[in-house]
Structure formats: structure tokens, C-alpha cells
C-alpha positions as CSV (number, residue, x, y, z in Angstrom):
1,M,-13.0,39.3,-28.1
2,I,-10.4,40.1,-31.1
3,Q,-7.3,41.8,-29.8
4,R,-5.0,44.0,-32.4
5,H,-1.6,45.7,-31.4
6,Q,-2.3,49.5,-31.1
7,D,-0.2,52.4,-30.4
8,Y,-1.4,56.0,-29.7
9,L,1.2,58.8,-29.7
10,I,0.9,62.3,-28.6
11,R,3.6,65.0,-29.9
12,V,3.5,68.3,-28.1
13,P,5.4,70.8,-30.4
14,S,6.5,72.9,-27.0
15,V,5.8,72.4,-23.6
16,P,6.0,75.8,-21.7
17,V,8.2,76.3,-18.6
18,G,6.3,74.7,-15.8
19,G,4.4,72.3,-17.7
20,G,1.0,71.8,-19.2
21,E,-2.0,69.5,-19.5
22,F,-2.7,68.0,-22.8
23,S,-4.9,65.2,-24.3
24,I,-4.9,62.3,-26.8
25,N,-8.2,61.2,-28.6
26,L,-8.8,57.6,-29.0
27,D,-10.2,56.0,-32.2
28,T,-14.1,55.0,-32.6
29,D,-13.8,51.6,-33.9
30,A,-13.0,49.7,-30.7
31,P,-11.9,50.2,-26.8
32,F,-8.3,50.5,-26.0
33,A,-6.2,48.3,-23.4
34,L,-3.4,50.4,-22.4
35,R,-0.5,48.5,-20.9
36,L,2.9,50.7,-21.4
37,V,3.6,54.3,-21.5
38,R,7.0,55.6,-22.8
39,S,8.1,59.1,-23.1
40,R,10.4,60.9,-25.6
41,N,12.2,64.4,-25.0
42,I,10.7,64.8,-21.7
43,G,13.4,62.9,-19.4
44,V,13.1,63.6,-15.7
45,S,10.9,66.6,-16.0
46,G,7.9,63.9,-15.6
47,W,4.4,63.2,-16.7
48,N,0.9,61.7,-15.6
49,F,-2.3,60.8,-17.0
50,Q,-5.8,59.9,-16.1
51,T,-7.3,56.7,-15.9
52,P,-10.5,55.7,-17.6
53,R,-12.4,56.2,-14.3
54,R,-10.7,60.1,-14.5
55,Q,-8.5,59.8,-11.8
56,W,-4.6,60.7,-12.1
57,Q,-2.9,57.7,-12.4
58,S,0.1,58.8,-9.8
59,S,-0.1,61.2,-7.1
60,K,2.9,63.1,-8.6
61,L,4.6,63.5,-11.9
62,R,6.2,60.5,-12.7
63,T,9.1,59.2,-15.3
64,D,10.2,56.0,-17.3
65,V,13.7,57.0,-17.0
66,Q,15.4,54.8,-14.3
67,A,18.2,56.7,-12.5
68,Q,21.5,55.1,-11.5
69,F,25.2,56.2,-10.7
70,G,24.4,59.9,-10.4
71,T,24.0,61.6,-13.5
72,N,24.0,58.6,-15.8
73,F,20.5,56.3,-16.2
74,R,19.3,53.0,-17.0
75,P,17.7,52.6,-20.7
76,S,13.8,52.0,-20.5
77,R,11.3,50.5,-23.1
78,G,8.8,52.6,-20.7
79,S,6.6,52.4,-17.7
80,I,4.6,49.0,-17.6
81,I,0.9,49.6,-16.6
82,Y,-0.4,46.5,-14.8
83,P,-3.2,45.6,-14.7
84,Q,-4.1,47.0,-17.9
85,M,-6.5,50.0,-18.2
86,V,-9.3,49.9,-20.8
87,Y,-10.5,53.1,-22.1
88,P,-14.1,53.2,-23.8
89,V,-14.5,53.7,-27.4
90,G,-14.0,57.4,-28.8
91,G,-12.7,58.4,-25.1
92,T,-9.9,60.8,-24.3
93,I,-6.7,60.4,-21.9
94,P,-6.0,63.6,-20.2
95,I,-2.1,64.0,-19.8
96,L,0.2,66.2,-17.7
97,I,3.5,66.9,-19.1
98,G,6.2,68.5,-16.5
99,N,8.9,71.1,-17.3
100,E,11.9,71.9,-15.0
101,T,14.3,72.7,-17.5
102,G,13.9,76.4,-17.4
103,A,13.0,76.6,-21.3
104,P,10.2,75.2,-23.6
105,I,10.5,71.4,-24.3
106,L,10.3,71.0,-28.0
107,D,8.6,67.9,-29.5
108,A,7.5,66.3,-26.2
109,Q,6.1,62.9,-26.6
110,L,4.1,60.3,-24.9
111,L,3.4,56.8,-26.5
112,F,0.7,54.6,-25.0
113,R,0.7,50.9,-26.1
114,G,-1.5,48.1,-25.7
115,S,-4.3,46.7,-27.9
116,K,-7.9,47.2,-29.1
117,Y,-10.5,44.8,-28.5
118,F,-12.9,43.9,-31.3
119,E,-16.0,42.0,-31.1
120,P,-15.9,38.6,-33.5
121,G,-16.5,39.6,-37.0
122,R,-16.0,43.3,-36.8
123,I,-12.3,42.8,-38.3
124,A,-10.2,40.1,-40.5
125,A,-8.5,38.0,-37.7
126,P,-6.7,35.3,-39.2
127,T,-4.7,32.9,-37.1
128,Y,-3.1,29.5,-36.7
129,P,-4.5,26.3,-38.4
130,A,-6.0,23.7,-36.1
131,Q,-2.7,21.7,-36.6
132,V,0.6,23.6,-37.1
133,S,4.1,23.1,-37.3
134,P,6.0,26.3,-36.3
135,L,9.3,27.2,-37.5
136,K,11.4,30.3,-36.1
137,F,11.9,32.7,-39.1
138,D,12.8,36.3,-40.1
139,Y,11.8,38.3,-43.2
140,Q,14.0,41.3,-44.1
141,V,12.6,44.6,-45.6
142,V,15.1,47.0,-47.1
143,V,14.2,50.7,-47.8
144,P,17.3,52.2,-49.3
145,N,18.4,55.7,-50.1
146,V,16.0,57.5,-47.8
147,G,16.5,61.1,-47.8
148,G,16.3,63.7,-45.0
149,T,12.6,64.9,-45.9
150,D,11.5,61.7,-47.9
151,T,7.9,60.0,-47.0
152,I,8.3,56.2,-48.5
153,R,5.0,54.6,-47.9
154,F,3.8,50.9,-48.5
155,N,7.0,49.0,-48.2
156,Q,5.7,45.5,-48.3
157,L,6.4,42.5,-46.3
158,R,5.2,39.8,-48.6
159,V,4.6,36.2,-46.6
160,K,5.8,33.6,-49.0
161,K,3.5,31.0,-50.4
162,D,4.8,28.0,-48.3
163,A,3.4,29.2,-44.9
164,D,1.7,31.6,-42.9
165,F,3.8,34.0,-40.6
166,A,3.3,35.4,-37.1
167,V,5.0,38.8,-36.5
168,R,6.3,39.0,-32.9
169,F,8.9,41.7,-33.0
170,G,10.7,44.3,-35.2
171,V,14.2,45.4,-35.7
172,C,15.8,48.2,-37.7
173,D,19.5,47.3,-37.9
174,P,21.9,50.1,-37.4
175,F,21.4,52.6,-40.4
176,T,24.3,53.4,-42.9
177,P,24.8,56.1,-45.3
178,G,23.0,55.7,-48.8
179,V,26.5,55.4,-50.3
180,E,28.0,52.2,-49.4
181,S,31.6,53.3,-49.3
182,G,31.1,55.9,-46.6
183,S,31.8,55.7,-42.9
184,P,28.7,54.1,-40.8
185,F,27.0,56.5,-38.3
186,G,26.4,55.0,-34.5
187,A,27.5,55.4,-31.3
188,P,30.6,53.6,-30.0
189,I,30.1,49.9,-29.8
190,L,32.9,49.2,-27.0
191,A,34.5,51.3,-24.3
192,G,37.4,52.9,-25.6
193,D,36.1,52.9,-29.2
194,N,37.2,56.0,-31.0
195,L,34.0,56.0,-33.3
196,T,31.9,58.8,-32.6
197,D,28.1,59.8,-33.2
198,G,27.2,60.9,-36.6
199,P,24.4,63.5,-36.8
200,N,21.8,61.6,-35.1
201,F,21.4,58.9,-37.7
202,G,22.9,55.9,-35.6
203,Q,19.9,56.4,-33.5
204,G,17.2,57.3,-36.1
205,A,16.6,60.7,-34.5
206,G,14.2,61.7,-37.2
207,V,12.8,58.8,-38.6
208,Y,9.1,57.8,-37.9
209,V,7.3,54.9,-39.3
210,Q,3.6,53.3,-39.0
211,L,2.9,49.7,-39.4
212,V,-0.3,49.2,-41.9
213,D,-2.1,45.9,-42.7
214,E,-3.2,44.8,-45.9
215,V,-6.5,47.0,-46.2
216,F,-4.3,49.8,-45.2
217,K,-5.6,49.9,-41.6
218,P,-2.7,51.4,-39.5
219,Y,-1.6,50.1,-36.0
220,S,-1.1,53.4,-34.6
221,N,-2.6,56.8,-34.8
222,I,0.2,58.5,-36.2
223,P,3.6,57.5,-37.0
224,I,6.1,56.8,-34.4
225,H,9.8,56.9,-33.6
226,I,11.4,54.0,-35.4
227,N,13.4,53.1,-32.3
228,D,10.1,52.8,-30.3
229,L,8.5,50.4,-32.6
230,F,11.7,48.4,-33.8
231,G,14.8,49.2,-31.8
232,Q,18.1,48.3,-33.1
233,G,20.1,45.2,-33.9
234,R,23.2,45.5,-31.8
235,P,24.1,47.0,-28.4
236,L,25.7,50.5,-28.4
237,V,26.4,52.2,-25.2
238,P,25.6,51.1,-21.6
239,L,24.2,54.4,-20.2
240,S,22.6,57.7,-21.1
241,S,22.5,61.3,-19.9
242,G,19.2,62.3,-18.2
243,A,18.2,64.7,-21.1
244,A,18.7,61.8,-23.5
245,N,15.8,59.3,-25.2
246,D,17.8,56.1,-24.5
247,D,17.9,55.7,-28.1
248,S,21.7,54.5,-27.9
249,V,21.1,51.6,-25.6
250,L,17.5,50.4,-27.2
251,F,19.0,47.4,-28.7
252,F,16.3,45.4,-27.7
253,P,13.6,44.5,-30.6
254,G,10.3,46.0,-30.4
255,L,7.7,43.3,-29.3
256,Y,4.1,43.0,-30.7
257,T,1.6,41.8,-28.3
258,P,-0.5,40.1,-29.6
259,E,1.6,39.1,-32.5
260,I,0.4,40.0,-35.8
261,Y,-0.7,37.0,-37.9
262,V,-0.3,37.3,-41.8
263,Q,-1.5,34.7,-44.0
264,R,0.5,33.2,-46.7
265,E,0.6,35.3,-49.8
266,H,-0.6,38.3,-48.0
267,S,0.9,41.4,-46.8
268,L,2.0,43.8,-44.0
269,Y,3.4,47.2,-44.9
270,V,5.5,49.7,-43.1
271,D,5.4,53.6,-44.1
272,V,8.6,55.7,-43.7
273,Y,9.0,59.3,-42.9
274,R,12.0,61.2,-42.1
275,E,12.3,64.6,-40.6
276,D,16.0,65.0,-40.2
277,G,15.9,67.8,-42.9
278,A,16.9,68.6,-46.8
279,G,20.6,68.5,-46.0
280,A,20.7,65.3,-44.2
281,P,22.8,62.5,-46.2
282,P,20.4,59.6,-47.1
283,V,20.2,56.3,-45.2
284,N,19.7,52.7,-45.8
285,L,17.0,51.1,-43.3
286,Y,16.9,47.5,-42.9
287,F,13.9,46.0,-41.2
288,R,13.9,42.6,-39.8
289,F,10.4,41.0,-38.6
290,G,10.9,38.3,-36.6
291,G,8.5,35.4,-35.6
292,C,7.6,32.0,-36.7
293,K,6.3,30.5,-39.8
294,A,3.0,28.3,-39.0
295,F,2.9,25.4,-41.6
296,A,-0.5,23.6,-41.5
297,R,-0.3,20.1,-40.9
């Protein structure tokens, strides 16, 4: 079987007080193997979902927020699902989202990460040559001057002609204003640093992205939050509040499992969607795709 990285995201505009039940529809081209679930804007209110056998995965609502030191919390990339759960072609995942806040939760999100399983020959699946010399390598893609409501599609990662490239992780380095002379946005780097958060740009609050292959087949059902796919390139603050999404501490790169293999002189694309509003200052996005070059021997 051929595995291909896949994200499924559900965004619920408003979860009523007390919570509600929702569902996400899966694609009809291949089964989906679930390996991780990550929440956004839900916090400690909790969530649950059904397994492929239509049983709730947990006896109660659970969370991917890890408590520590009373009201502060450790960062989390999500809850690992092991062993993986394989959902059938065209299935659905029923979901419960709790709400103990006393007010509607706006834009509640659950990200289901894993891979699709394709039969051989169903999709293009380039891979390493029989004899290979690998070399660690990073490619950078810069998307400048992204406005508060911009959609900028097909930003191209073009692999050079000397070797294939296996993409294993992605980072979007801390954003800066579109005007280079401006002050950087971002959370404090060190304790006692007097820098303060800008209007959410340091954590990419309203930036969503979608990876797309060379035949324009996406790696997710809809665009997902930039920090959930890429992460950031430097550590910021060590802890966050229970209501936060841990963006200020997600400095770990986003890992792609399985890796995305791109042949020499072929391309991978990233679509960018910004939702911060028309009045938000423009930002520059610095994407780094890390992995290795694969030289044929």
C-alpha cells in the first residue's frame, strides 16, 4: 500500500454552552489512518470522537492540554492515537465538543492527522532510487506582504535539478511586518524581556495554509492553522494559560509522516489564507521545508 500524509480539519463556528455533537466527512479516494488529534480554541472544555467501530474513543471528554503548575499548561502538539485507527473510504467521524465556559465557543477546531492508504498505481508515488546518497537540506519559500484578508495560492517549492528531495518537516519562521523597518511582532523570548505580543501576528492567529502536490491534490480537506502544519523557528514563552492554543510555545517543526517525496525539477505548493481582517498590517512569511536531498548513485 502507498501512504500519503493527510490532515482532516473540522471548524465549528459556534459551540453552544454545554457542548454539541458534530461530524467530519472523509474523502472517497482512500481509507484514512488516524494517528493524532489536536484541538484549537476548545482548551480544557474537552472533546471526544468515535472509532471506526462506532464506539466513543474515551469514556469521558478528554483534552490535549497538559496541566502543570495550577493554572498554567504545558504545550502540546496533540493527543497521539496508538495504535492507529483506520477509517473506511467515504466514512464519517462523529465528534463531541464540550463547552464549560458559560458562553459559546467560537471557531472550535479539531484536527485529525494521519495518512491515506492507496493501492499501488492509484496515485503517483515517487521514491528513492535503488542506490542513494542522502544529504540534509532545507528549501526556503518566502511569501511577502500578505495582507489581512489575502489569499495567495500556489506558492512554489521548486526542487533543483541535482537531486530529489524528501520533505520531512516544515517551519514558518516568526512573522515580521511587511515594512522591514517596523518592529517585529512576537511573544517575549526570555523571562524579563520587555517585548510584548503584537496583534496576534507573532503566533499567526489568522493564517491558514494548505499543502498541494504537483497535480494540485491537497494534503488536507481544508486549509489548517499555520502553526499546526509548520510550527515556528524559535522558542517563545514556556507556558500558556488554559484558554490558549499553545501557539506561543509551538516552536517545534511540523513533522510529515510519511515524508513527502518530490522528484528533481518537480514542485510542491503551499496556499496561504489570512483571516486577521482588512485593517491588519501585512506580514512576510518565511517557510522552510526541511529534509534531505537524494542523490542517485
